[in-house]
NUBA-424461 format. One record per residue (C-alpha): residue number from 1; residue in three letters; chain; x, z, y. Coordinates in nm, 3 decimals. Layout:
// NUBA-424461
  selo  semar  bati     east       up    north
   NUM    ALA     A        X        Z        Y
...
//
This chain:
// NUBA-424461
  selo  semar  bati     east       up    north
     1    MET     A    9.058    6.004   13.480
     2    ALA     A    8.867    5.768   13.709
     3    PHE     A    9.037    5.936   14.005
     4    LEU     A    9.382    5.871   13.856
     5    VAL     A    9.300    5.507   13.784
     6    SER     A    9.163    5.462   14.136
     7    GLY     A    9.473    5.617   14.290
     8    THR     A    9.702    5.404   14.074
     9    LEU     A    9.520    5.085   14.169
    10    GLN     A    9.533    5.179   14.537
    11    ALA     A    9.909    5.240   14.515
    12    ALA     A    9.950    4.911   14.332
    13    ALA     A    9.757    4.727   14.603
    14    GLN     A    9.970    4.881   14.878
    15    LEU     A   10.294    4.791   14.702
    16    ALA     A   10.172    4.440   14.630
    17    ASP     A   10.077    4.392   14.996
    18    VAL     A   10.421    4.503   15.116
    19    TRP     A   10.600    4.283   14.864
    20    ASP     A   10.382    3.977   14.926
    21    SER     A   10.420    4.019   15.300
    22    LEU     A   10.798    3.983   15.288
    23    GLY     A   10.815    3.764   14.980
    24    ARG     A   10.562    3.501   15.086
    25    LYS     A   10.497    3.543   15.458
    26    GLY     A   10.842    3.667   15.557
    27    LYS     A   10.673    3.935   15.767
    28    TYR     A   10.686    4.314   15.740
    29    SER     A   10.365    4.495   15.659
    30    VAL     A   10.356    4.799   15.889
    31    GLN     A   10.019    4.937   15.781
    32    GLY     A   10.154    5.288   15.726
    33    SER     A   10.223    5.553   15.988
    34    ARG     A   10.481    5.490   16.259
    35    VAL     A   10.721    5.780   16.301
    36    ALA     A   10.954    5.837   16.594
    37    LEU     A   11.235    6.075   16.683
    38    ILE     A   11.425    6.127   17.010
    39    LEU     A   11.767    6.292   16.999
    40    SER     A   11.917    6.357   17.342
    41    SER     A   12.238    6.528   17.447
    42    LEU     A   12.133    6.495   17.812
    43    GLY     A   11.850    6.635   18.016
    44    MET     A   11.575    6.375   18.024
    45    SER     A   11.410    6.308   18.358
    46    ALA     A   11.032    6.304   18.383
    47    THR     A   11.038    5.932   18.459
    48    ALA     A   11.251    5.861   18.150
    49    VAL     A   11.010    6.059   17.933
    50    ALA     A   10.716    5.868   18.083
    51    ALA     A   10.893    5.535   18.025
    52    LEU     A   10.963    5.623   17.661
    53    ASP     A   10.604    5.730   17.613
    54    GLY     A   10.502    5.388   17.746
    55    VAL     A   10.725    5.217   17.489
    56    PHE     A   10.584    5.428   17.206
    57    GLN     A   10.229    5.352   17.313
    58    ALA     A   10.298    4.978   17.342
    59    LEU     A   10.455    4.971   16.995
    60    GLY     A   10.189    5.186   16.829
    61    PHE     A   10.392    5.507   16.779
    62    GLU     A   10.144    5.787   16.845
    63    ASN     A   10.349    6.095   16.754
    64    CYS     A   10.712    6.159   16.837
    65    GLU     A   10.951    6.449   16.782
    66    LYS     A   11.185    6.522   17.074
    67    ARG     A   11.500    6.729   17.029
    68    LYS     A   11.782    6.809   17.269
    69    VAL     A   12.101    6.867   17.069
    70    PRO     A   12.476    6.795   17.103
    71    VAL     A   12.594    6.450   16.992
    72    GLN     A   12.785    6.616   16.709
    73    SER     A   12.452    6.730   16.563
    74    PHE     A   12.285    6.388   16.564
    75    LEU     A   12.382    6.309   16.203
    76    GLU     A   12.249    6.640   16.070
    77    GLU     A   11.927    6.602   16.270
    78    LEU     A   11.869    6.257   16.122
    79    ARG     A   11.927    6.390   15.773
    80    LEU     A   11.672    6.667   15.830
    81    PHE     A   11.426    6.416   15.976
    82    GLY     A   11.455    6.201   15.664
    83    GLU     A   11.412    6.501   15.434
    84    GLN     A   11.101    6.601   15.628
    85    LEU     A   10.952    6.256   15.575
    86    ASP     A   11.031    6.269   15.204
    87    VAL     A   10.859    6.608   15.172
    88    GLN     A   10.546    6.478   15.344
    89    ARG     A   10.551    6.166   15.124
    90    ALA     A   10.309    5.984   15.352
    91    ALA     A   10.328    5.603   15.362
    92    VAL     A   10.551    5.498   15.652
    93    GLY     A   10.524    5.153   15.807
    94    CYS     A   10.811    5.180   16.054
    95    ALA     A   11.054    5.436   16.199
    96    LEU     A   11.193    5.445   16.553
    97    VAL     A   11.489    5.664   16.650
    98    VAL     A   11.606    5.698   17.011
    99    LEU     A   11.961    5.829   17.062
   100    MET     A   12.055    5.926   17.419
   101    ALA     A   12.414    6.022   17.504
   102    PRO     A   12.690    5.956   17.762
   103    SER     A   12.881    5.630   17.727
   104    GLY     A   13.154    5.642   17.465
   105    GLN     A   13.009    5.931   17.264
   106    LEU     A   12.804    5.717   17.023
   107    ARG     A   13.119    5.567   16.875
   108    GLN     A   13.011    5.527   16.512
   109    PRO     A   12.639    5.448   16.515
   110    GLN     A   12.665    5.307   16.162
   111    LEU     A   12.714    5.659   16.027
   112    LEU     A   12.394    5.765   16.201
   113    VAL     A   12.208    5.468   16.054
   114    GLN     A   12.335    5.554   15.707
   115    GLY     A   12.222    5.913   15.760
   116    LEU     A   11.860    5.795   15.768
   117    SER     A   11.898    5.524   15.503
   118    ARG     A   11.893    5.787   15.227
   119    CYS     A   11.530    5.870   15.309
   120    GLY     A   11.322    5.759   15.012
   121    VAL     A   10.996    5.683   15.194
   122    LEU     A   11.182    5.457   15.439
   123    GLN     A   11.332    5.233   15.173
   124    GLY     A   11.222    4.877   15.243
   125    CYS     A   11.070    4.978   15.579
   126    PRO     A   11.206    4.861   15.915
   127    LYS     A   11.413    5.125   16.094
   128    ILE     A   11.470    5.079   16.469
   129    PHE     A   11.752    5.258   16.651
   130    LEU     A   11.748    5.252   17.032
   131    LEU     A   12.089    5.366   17.158
   132    LEU     A   12.091    5.449   17.527
   133    SER     A   12.424    5.538   17.686
   134    GLY     A   12.550    5.542   18.042
   135    GLY     A   12.862    5.600   18.251
   136    LEU     A   13.008    5.949   18.246
   137    LYS     A   13.054    5.958   18.625
   138    THR     A   12.730    5.795   18.731
   139    ALA     A   12.368    5.901   18.741
   140    TRP     A   12.217    5.778   18.419
   141    GLU     A   11.880    5.617   18.470
   142    PRO     A   11.753    5.414   18.173
   143    GLU     A   11.400    5.414   18.312
   144    ALA     A   11.411    5.052   18.435
   145    PHE     A   11.508    4.917   18.091
   146    LEU     A   11.251    5.129   17.913
   147    MET     A   10.973    5.040   18.155
   148    SER     A   11.049    4.669   18.115
   149    LEU     A   11.051    4.707   17.737
   150    GLY     A   10.713    4.877   17.743
   151    GLN     A   10.568    4.612   17.976
   152    ILE     A   10.689    4.319   17.766
   153    CYS     A   10.558    4.478   17.445
   154    SER     A   10.218    4.529   17.608
   155    GLN     A   10.205    4.176   17.753
   156    HIS     A   10.303    3.998   17.430
   157    PRO     A   10.175    4.207   17.136
   158    ARG     A   10.198    3.919   16.888
   159    TRP     A   10.561    3.831   16.953
   160    SER     A   10.818    3.951   16.704
   161    LEU     A   11.034    4.239   16.822
   162    LEU     A   11.344    4.017   16.824
   163    GLN     A   11.165    3.766   17.048
   164    LEU     A   11.062    4.049   17.279
   165    LEU     A   11.421    4.174   17.302
   166    THR     A   11.555    3.826   17.382
   167    GLU     A   11.302    3.793   17.663
   168    LEU     A   11.392    4.142   17.786
   169    PHE     A   11.764    4.060   17.787
   170    CYS     A   11.688    3.759   18.006
   171    ARG     A   11.502    3.976   18.257
   172    VAL     A   11.779    4.236   18.257
   173    ALA     A   12.034    3.965   18.338
   174    GLU     A   11.821    3.828   18.622
   175    GLU     A   11.751    4.170   18.773
   176    SER     A   12.106    4.307   18.746
   177    ALA     A   12.319    4.016   18.869
   178    GLY     A   12.680    4.125   18.902
   179    ALA     A   12.646    4.425   18.671
   180    THR     A   12.918    4.490   18.415
   181    TYR     A   12.703    4.519   18.108
   182    CYS     A   12.441    4.347   17.897
   183    PRO     A   12.224    4.482   17.615
   184    VAL     A   12.293    4.380   17.255
   185    PHE     A   12.092    4.409   16.937
   186    THR     A   12.223    4.417   16.580
   187    THR     A   11.984    4.341   16.297
   188    SER     A   11.974    4.335   15.919
   189    LEU     A   11.596    4.288   15.911
   190    ARG     A   11.472    4.080   15.618
   191    GLY     A   11.159    3.953   15.786
   192    THR     A   10.964    3.914   16.108
   193    LEU     A   10.879    4.250   16.263
   194    CYS     A   10.569    4.241   16.480
   195    LEU     A   10.448    4.584   16.587
   196    GLY     A   10.171    4.469   16.818
   197    ASP     A    9.972    4.298   16.543
   198    VAL     A    9.971    4.507   16.224
   199    ASP     A    9.811    4.238   16.005
   200    PRO     A   10.094    4.061   15.819
   201    TRP     A    9.859    3.778   15.717
   202    SER     A    9.755    3.677   16.069
   203    PRO     A    9.861    3.329   16.190
   204    GLU     A   10.201    3.303   16.355
   205    PRO     A   10.190    3.278   16.737
   206    ASP     A   10.283    2.935   16.870
   207    PHE     A   10.488    3.079   17.155
   208    GLY     A   10.802    3.283   17.205
   209    PRO     A   11.044    3.370   17.483
   210    SER     A   10.953    3.176   17.796
   211    GLU     A   11.285    2.996   17.830
   212    GLN     A   11.515    2.808   17.595
   213    TYR     A   11.880    2.720   17.630
   214    ASP     A   11.939    2.369   17.758
   215    LEU     A   12.131    2.194   17.481
   216    SER     A   12.141    1.848   17.637
   217    GLY     A   12.517    1.864   17.699
   218    THR     A   12.810    1.846   17.459
   219    ARG     A   12.806    2.059   17.147
   220    ALA     A   13.141    2.162   16.998
   221    ALA     A   13.228    2.335   16.670
   222    LEU     A   13.554    2.489   16.552
   223    LEU     A   13.596    2.564   16.180
   224    LEU     A   13.897    2.779   16.083
   225    ALA     A   13.913    2.838   15.708
   226    VAL     A   14.174    2.993   15.482
   227    ILE     A   14.131    2.807   15.152
   228    GLN     A   14.439    2.916   14.959
   229    ASP     A   14.357    3.193   14.710
   230    ARG     A   13.991    3.167   14.815
   231    LEU     A   13.832    2.937   14.557
   232    GLY     A   13.491    2.809   14.662
   233    THR     A   13.573    2.805   15.033
   234    GLN     A   13.617    2.428   15.021
   235    HIS     A   13.246    2.397   14.937
   236    ASP     A   13.155    2.606   15.243
   237    VAL     A   13.379    2.396   15.466
   238    VAL     A   13.218    2.070   15.353
   239    ALA     A   12.861    2.204   15.375
   240    LEU     A   12.908    2.363   15.717
   241    GLY     A   13.097    2.064   15.856
   242    ASP     A   12.822    1.825   15.746
   243    LEU     A   12.555    2.050   15.898
   244    CYS     A   12.736    2.069   16.231
   245    GLN     A   12.771    1.692   16.248
   246    ALA     A   12.402    1.650   16.161
   247    LEU     A   12.316    1.884   16.451
   248    GLY     A   12.527    1.683   16.695
   249    PHE     A   12.837    1.904   16.714
   250    LYS     A   13.183    1.755   16.760
   251    VAL     A   13.375    1.928   16.481
   252    THR     A   13.737    2.047   16.484
   253    LEU     A   13.862    2.168   16.145
   254    ARG     A   14.179    2.359   16.063
   255    THR     A   14.248    2.484   15.711
   256    ASP     A   14.487    2.760   15.606
   257    PRO     A   14.577    2.880   15.958
   258    THR     A   14.816    3.171   15.991
   259    ALA     A   14.710    3.470   16.199
   260    GLN     A   14.893    3.326   16.498
   261    GLU     A   14.735    2.985   16.442
   262    PHE     A   14.387    3.144   16.440
   263    TRP     A   14.460    3.254   16.794
   264    GLU     A   14.632    2.931   16.902
   265    GLU     A   14.351    2.709   16.772
   266    LEU     A   14.092    2.919   16.952
   267    VAL     A   14.286    2.907   17.280
   268    GLN     A   14.329    2.528   17.253
   269    PHE     A   13.958    2.494   17.176
   270    LYS     A   13.872    2.696   17.486
   271    GLU     A   14.110    2.494   17.708
   272    LYS     A   13.955    2.165   17.591
   273    LEU     A   13.611    2.297   17.677
   274    ASP     A   13.720    2.413   18.022
   275    THR     A   13.870    2.070   18.101
   276    HIS     A   13.578    1.873   17.954
   277    LYS     A   13.432    1.641   18.217
   278    GLY     A   13.068    1.677   18.122
   279    PRO     A   12.862    1.991   18.068
   280    VAL     A   12.910    2.189   17.746
   281    SER     A   12.581    2.326   17.617
   282    CYS     A   12.671    2.516   17.300
   283    VAL     A   12.965    2.607   17.075
   284    LEU     A   12.988    2.721   16.715
   285    VAL     A   13.296    2.890   16.570
   286    ALA     A   13.321    2.959   16.196
   287    LEU     A   13.593    3.195   16.074
   288    MET     A   13.647    3.205   15.697
   289    ALA     A   13.924    3.419   15.549
   290    HIS     A   14.002    3.731   15.353
   291    GLY     A   13.909    4.045   15.544
   292    GLY     A   14.099    4.367   15.594
   293    PRO     A   13.966    4.723   15.542
   294    GLN     A   13.865    4.752   15.909
   295    GLY     A   13.711    4.406   15.940
   296    GLN     A   14.031    4.223   16.038
   297    LEU     A   14.080    3.860   15.939
   298    LEU     A   14.385    3.776   15.729
   299    GLY     A   14.561    3.449   15.803
   300    ALA     A   14.721    3.232   15.536
   301    ASP     A   15.040    3.429   15.597
   302    GLY     A   14.867    3.761   15.520
   303    ARG     A   14.893    3.885   15.878
   304    GLU     A   14.596    4.029   16.063
   305    VAL     A   14.396    3.898   16.355
   306    GLN     A   14.106    4.079   16.520
   307    PRO     A   13.792    3.859   16.527
   308    GLU     A   13.657    4.052   16.829
   309    MET     A   13.961    3.943   17.030
   310    LEU     A   13.888    3.580   16.945
   311    MET     A   13.528    3.623   17.057
   312    GLN     A   13.633    3.784   17.385
   313    GLU     A   13.876    3.501   17.455
   314    LEU     A   13.607    3.237   17.413
   315    GLY     A   13.365    3.449   17.615
   316    CYS     A   13.596    3.409   17.915
   317    SER     A   13.557    3.031   17.916
   318    GLN     A   13.422    2.907   18.249
   319    ALA     A   13.257    2.608   18.083
   320    LEU     A   13.059    2.842   17.858
   321    HIS     A   12.928    3.078   18.123
   322    GLY     A   12.559    3.124   18.049
   323    ARG     A   12.588    2.902   17.740
   324    PRO     A   12.521    3.015   17.380
   325    LYS     A   12.825    3.090   17.168
   326    ILE     A   12.771    3.118   16.791
   327    PHE     A   13.022    3.289   16.561
   328    LEU     A   12.994    3.280   16.181
   329    LEU     A   13.225    3.513   15.986
   330    GLN     A   13.259    3.468   15.612
   331    ALA     A   13.500    3.751   15.536
   332    CYS     A   13.501    4.100   15.390
   333    ARG     A   13.462    4.388   15.633
   334    GLY     A   13.581    4.657   15.395
   335    GLY     A   13.585    4.741   15.027
   336    ASN     A   13.242    4.896   14.971
   337    ARG     A   13.028    4.735   14.700
   338    ASP     A   12.663    4.809   14.755
   339    PRO     A   12.459    4.880   14.438
   340    GLY     A   12.142    4.869   14.646
   341    VAL     A   11.842    5.101   14.640
   342    GLY     A   11.536    5.077   14.419
   343    PRO     A   11.487    4.978   14.055
   344    ARG     A   11.665    4.686   13.892
   345    ALA     A   11.541    4.651   13.534
   346    LEU     A   11.169    4.726   13.559
   347    PRO     A   10.962    4.857   13.265
   348    TRP     A   10.625    4.694   13.209
   349    TYR     A   10.423    4.947   13.412
   350    ARG     A   10.650    4.911   13.716
   351    ARG     A   10.623    4.532   13.693
   352    TRP     A   10.246    4.574   13.677
   353    LEU     A   10.262    4.784   13.994
   354    ARG     A   10.478    4.511   14.145
   355    VAL     A   10.750    4.750   14.256
   356    PRO     A   10.992    4.558   14.482
   357    PRO     A   11.336    4.486   14.333
   358    ALA     A   11.651    4.655   14.456
   359    ILE     A   11.745    4.587   14.817
   360    PRO     A   12.077    4.634   14.998
   361    THR     A   12.134    4.983   15.136
   362    GLN     A   12.212    4.843   15.483
   363    ALA     A   11.904    4.621   15.510
   364    ASP     A   11.594    4.663   15.731
   365    VAL     A   11.776    4.808   16.032
   366    LEU     A   11.755    4.704   16.397
   367    GLN     A   11.994    4.862   16.649
   368    ILE     A   11.944    4.810   17.023
   369    HIS     A   12.249    4.901   17.232
   370    VAL     A   12.188    4.962   17.602
   371    ASP     A   12.458    5.059   17.853
   372    ALA     A   12.354    5.174   18.196
   373    PRO     A   12.528    5.029   18.509
   374    GLY     A   12.869    5.180   18.560
   375    SER     A   12.985    5.149   18.200
   376    LEU     A   13.321    4.989   18.139
   377    PRO     A   13.339    4.608   18.109
   378    SER     A   13.512    4.647   17.772
   379    ALA     A   13.216    4.833   17.625
   380    PRO     A   13.020    4.674   17.336
   381    GLY     A   12.752    4.558   17.578
   382    SER     A   12.977    4.426   17.857
   383    SER     A   12.877    4.119   18.052
   384    GLY     A   13.166    3.922   17.899
   385    GLN     A   12.974    3.938   17.572
   386    ALA     A   12.651    3.788   17.703
   387    ASP     A   12.498    3.483   17.532
   388    ILE     A   12.681    3.549   17.204
   389    LEU     A   12.532    3.531   16.856
   390    THR     A   12.752    3.664   16.576
   391    VAL     A   12.662    3.651   16.208
   392    TYR     A   12.865    3.852   15.957
   393    ALA     A   12.843    3.770   15.587
   394    ALA     A   12.862    4.141   15.505
   395    ALA     A   12.752    4.468   15.655
   396    GLU     A   13.014    4.686   15.821
   397    GLY     A   13.256    4.826   15.562
   398    CYS     A   13.128    4.603   15.281
   399    VAL     A   13.257    4.318   15.065
   400    ALA     A   13.153    3.957   15.135
   401    TYR     A   13.095    3.769   14.809
   402    ARG     A   13.196    3.414   14.731
   403    ASP     A   13.129    3.199   14.423
   404    GLU     A   13.426    2.993   14.308
   405    GLY     A   13.206    2.709   14.188
   406    LYS     A   12.962    2.667   14.478
   407    GLY     A   13.087    2.867   14.778
   408    SER     A   12.940    3.174   14.944
   409    ASP     A   12.571    3.263   14.930
   410    PHE     A   12.582    3.319   15.307
   411    VAL     A   12.707    2.976   15.412
   412    GLN     A   12.519    2.780   15.146
   413    THR     A   12.188    2.954   15.223
   414    LEU     A   12.247    2.916   15.597
   415    VAL     A   12.298    2.541   15.560
   416    GLU     A   11.990    2.504   15.339
   417    VAL     A   11.760    2.700   15.571
   418    ILE     A   11.870    2.527   15.892
   419    ARG     A   11.850    2.181   15.735
   420    ALA     A   11.491    2.258   15.635
   421    SER     A   11.395    2.366   15.991
   422    PRO     A   11.662    2.236   16.233
   423    GLY     A   11.442    2.288   16.539
   424    GLY     A   11.340    2.645   16.461
   425    ASP     A   11.435    2.958   16.654
   426    LEU     A   11.784    3.035   16.524
   427    ILE     A   11.730    3.413   16.521
   428    GLU     A   11.420    3.372   16.306
   429    LEU     A   11.601    3.131   16.075
   430    LEU     A   11.890    3.374   16.033
   431    THR     A   11.643    3.648   15.944
   432    GLN     A   11.513    3.418   15.672
   433    VAL     A   11.870    3.358   15.554
   434    ASN     A   11.926    3.732   15.534
   435    ARG     A   11.607    3.785   15.334
   436    ARG     A   11.715    3.528   15.077
   437    VAL     A   12.068    3.671   15.054
   438    CYS     A   11.928    4.023   15.012
   439    GLU     A   11.712    3.906   14.720
   440    LEU     A   12.017    3.794   14.524
   441    ASP     A   12.212    4.002   14.272
   442    VAL     A   12.581    3.923   14.289
   443    LEU     A   12.862    3.990   14.046
   444    GLY     A   13.205    4.027   14.198
   445    PRO     A   13.522    3.925   14.013
   446    ASP     A   13.639    4.287   13.982
   447    SER     A   13.314    4.449   13.868
   448    ASP     A   13.082    4.427   13.567
   449    GLU     A   12.786    4.567   13.762
   450    LEU     A   12.548    4.372   13.982
   451    ARG     A   12.577    4.432   14.354
   452    LYS     A   12.375    4.352   14.667
   453    ALA     A   12.480    4.180   14.990
   454    CYS     A   12.332    4.194   15.337
   455    LEU     A   12.405    4.002   15.658
   456    GLU     A   12.460    4.159   15.998
   457    ILE     A   12.332    3.958   16.294
   458    ARG     A   12.443    4.061   16.642
   459    SER     A   12.288    3.900   16.949
   460    SER     A   12.317    3.916   17.325
   461    LEU     A   12.133    3.587   17.364
   462    GLN     A   11.914    3.576   17.674
   463    ARG     A   11.700    3.277   17.576
   464    ARG     A   11.560    3.110   17.269
   465    LEU     A   11.819    2.907   17.081
   466    CYS     A   11.687    2.607   16.888
   467    LEU     A   11.948    2.368   16.754
//
């Protein structure tokens, strides 16, 4: 009996530590084991293996499974890996998956991410996916990127992983001038992830990436919002417009644009920037509209416009070369309504154990996309997409929720968090926004059941961005 009580109290303490870490400190507790898996459809060179081993050592991953299988088998291998972890039922602090394949073959990484999200022991734990792909007709050598990643992790063990990646992206840009690609990371993490210092209660480091963007020039913001048939959007427009003005942005607002006018307004915005006499230091573009099943934006006329095309157009601006470009998208990206994972209504004994509440299925994931030199400029990590920060109000394929009386949780929380810490690192602030959005239970107009929402933050920033 004493053994059972002792075990119960120990489990309660572990759960309380994990919950308090994210709930109060905003930092993941990674006290459990760190598991890693490499899936490769290519023969790995000895130097690549050594470089990966250096990364694992720097990040505290002692044991790693390595499997060489066709790309078509990746999803099944991830499912088996998750089942193996569930059978072992050991506490896991973090999982790292490396996927290595020729460029263009990892076309739907979200399916691979979802394949591991069903693993019970990984619920609420950070899951890192490192996707390495190269040109089909060129020798693929990811060693340089991996060696730099391992070096930076070893040199700055107390930095958060997102800070480390931003610093790494800067070095990649400096060392590969003229290359046709840049790395990108996509995150739905709910807190700071620091793998070099496992104590979630240690003081925050007072340093980060060595360089910051120079924001001494003109700041410009473009807000394009479809308000008709989207009650509550007017609250988002007012809140976001006021925030931009408070941060020194010159704001251009257009309401109820058609699909064609979305494009025309963006082109005019770009032309004004390119002809601006002084330096332009930063731009922010907010796109608010209904979304189509594949993530398209719907204009006031019901016609579709691809948000990625708008981003690419602004990325070609000469005035914005090397300057941060922020995109905020408050729109649905599909029709999925996420019920979340974990308990909702907790009985007394689960409350006593402090079991964390339900969290979005898509949360706690970090994807790092790396294209080797020789990949096509139109690839997801092409150089035309450098220095871009995109924030989606919903995960891929999911509904973005909006309250008719107060606006969307995404925009309203974003405004509140940035106003409280306007000089903070924007990536860290957005992680805080995501944590608060993930904690909410939402009730859509067409459902009687509570649902969960999760942001998706995509960054190719190469420096710290502090507004």
